[in-house]
Kinemage of the C-alpha trace (Angstrom):
@kinemage 1
@onewidth
@group {chain A} dominant
@subgroup {mainchain}
@vectorlist {calphas} color= white
{ca met a 1} P 0.000 0.000 0.000
{ca ser a 2} L 1.391 3.389 -0.935
{ca thr a 3} L 1.857 6.182 1.584
{ca ala a 4} L -0.764 8.285 -0.241
{ca asn a 5} L -3.304 5.465 0.035
{ca arg a 6} L -2.637 5.047 3.772
{ca ser a 7} L -3.126 8.789 4.194
{ca asp a 8} L -6.397 8.682 2.236
{ca asn a 9} L -7.597 5.755 4.336
{ca gln a 10} L -6.739 7.554 7.580
{ca thr a 11} L -8.607 10.672 6.419
{ca leu a 12} L -11.664 8.542 5.636
{ca val a 13} L -11.434 6.740 9.002
{ca asn a 14} L -11.309 10.109 10.758
{ca ala a 15} L -14.362 11.315 8.828
{ca leu a 16} L -16.306 8.135 9.578
{ca asn a 17} L -15.640 8.551 13.292
{ca his a 18} L -18.620 10.906 13.437
{ca arg a 19} L -22.083 9.345 13.748
{ca leu a 20} L -23.843 11.951 11.555
{ca arg a 21} L -21.336 11.433 8.742
{ca arg a 22} L -22.040 7.700 8.797
{ca gln a 23} L -25.774 8.440 8.746
{ca ile a 24} L -25.317 10.750 5.764
{ca leu a 25} L -23.526 8.045 3.792
{ca arg a 26} L -26.124 5.436 4.744
{ca ala a 27} L -28.920 7.789 3.634
{ca met a 28} L -27.432 8.066 0.153
{ca pro a 29} L -28.125 5.094 -2.115
{ca asp a 30} L -25.094 4.297 -4.283
{ca ser a 31} L -26.525 5.444 -7.589
{ca asn a 32} L -28.626 8.399 -6.388
{ca lys a 33} L -27.599 11.962 -5.750
{ca ala a 34} L -28.808 14.102 -2.868
{ca ser a 35} L -28.450 17.687 -1.713
{ca pro a 36} L -27.624 18.706 1.850
{ca arg a 37} L -31.166 20.140 2.111
{ca glu a 38} L -32.694 16.785 1.141
{ca leu a 39} L -30.432 14.959 3.577
{ca ala a 40} L -31.219 17.414 6.387
{ca glu a 41} L -34.931 16.780 5.927
{ca arg a 42} L -34.446 13.012 5.669
{ca leu a 43} L -32.273 12.841 8.792
{ca gly a 44} L -34.055 15.541 10.830
{ca glu a 45} L -30.892 17.630 11.235
{ca pro a 46} L -30.363 21.395 10.925
{ca leu a 47} L -29.215 22.298 7.400
{ca gly a 48} L -26.121 24.221 8.565
{ca asn a 49} L -24.900 21.316 10.676
{ca leu a 50} L -25.544 18.773 7.958
{ca ser a 51} L -23.898 20.945 5.276
{ca tyr a 52} L -20.728 21.142 7.356
{ca his a 53} L -20.513 17.350 7.613
{ca val a 54} L -21.229 16.932 3.891
{ca arg a 55} L -18.260 19.234 3.183
{ca val a 56} L -16.030 17.116 5.446
{ca leu a 57} L -17.114 13.977 3.581
{ca ala a 58} L -16.517 15.666 0.220
{ca asp a 59} L -13.075 16.879 1.327
{ca cys a 60} L -12.005 13.337 2.183
{ca gly a 61} L -13.438 11.886 -1.042
{ca ala a 62} L -16.360 9.984 0.483
{ca leu a 63} L -18.807 12.194 -1.448
{ca val a 64} L -18.395 13.661 -4.901
{ca leu a 65} L -20.166 16.754 -6.218
{ca val a 66} L -22.181 15.693 -9.284
{ca glu a 67} L -24.469 18.657 -9.964
{ca glu a 68} L -25.056 22.293 -9.118
{ca lys a 69} L -28.458 23.868 -9.651
{ca arg a 70} L -29.602 27.480 -9.220
{ca val a 71} L -32.640 27.585 -6.914
{ca arg a 72} L -34.250 30.844 -5.776
{ca gly a 73} L -31.032 32.855 -5.958
{ca thr a 74} L -28.791 30.240 -4.361
{ca thr a 75} L -26.817 27.308 -5.679
{ca gln a 76} L -27.956 23.886 -4.570
{ca his a 77} L -25.222 21.206 -4.592
{ca phe a 78} L -25.924 17.535 -5.227
{ca tyr a 79} L -23.556 14.797 -4.101
{ca arg a 80} L -23.171 11.074 -4.654
{ca ser a 81} L -21.414 8.609 -2.374
{ca ser a 82} L -18.031 7.525 -3.672
{ca val a 83} L -17.049 5.125 -0.893
{ca thr a 84} L -15.649 2.072 -2.633
{ca ala a 85} L -13.240 0.571 -0.103
{ca asp a 86} L -14.580 -2.732 1.196
{ca trp a 87} L -13.449 -1.952 4.766
{ca ala a 88} L -15.350 1.361 4.739
{ca arg a 89} L -18.518 -0.203 3.319
{ca ser a 90} L -18.357 -2.902 6.001
{ca leu a 91} L -17.921 -0.264 8.680
{ca leu a 92} L -20.989 1.614 7.397
{ca glu a 93} L -23.021 -1.599 7.565
{ca asp a 94} L -21.866 -2.394 11.116
{ca ser a 95} L -24.669 -1.385 13.489
{ca ala a 96} L -22.310 -1.609 16.498
{ca trp a 97} L -20.774 1.690 15.354
{ca glu a 98} L -24.091 3.459 15.981
{ca ser a 99} L -23.963 2.795 19.703
{ca ala a 100} L -20.374 4.035 20.006
{ca pro a 101} L -19.850 7.707 20.878
{ca asp a 102} L -18.412 9.980 18.193
{ca gly a 103} L -14.664 9.920 17.858
{ca arg a 104} L -14.252 6.376 19.164
């Protein structure tokens, strides 16, 4: 494994340490796109909080921006999950992670 790949994996592990980020990824079917507004409504979270965590996931490569749309004077961003690593997909499917506090 290259050093860059280990670094990418560590960045993804750090991002997945937060419960809401795992929920965001679980709420996004592989082939569908979603906006932070849609995800906030689906997960019952404040838009500002959810948008922050979407940006963290995008920065580490777990989400990819696939569309931008002008809506009532603002730009709405749409993302798609890009998590492909088997270990990360397994972690997202592991319900034991939901009972663990964030950052553990």
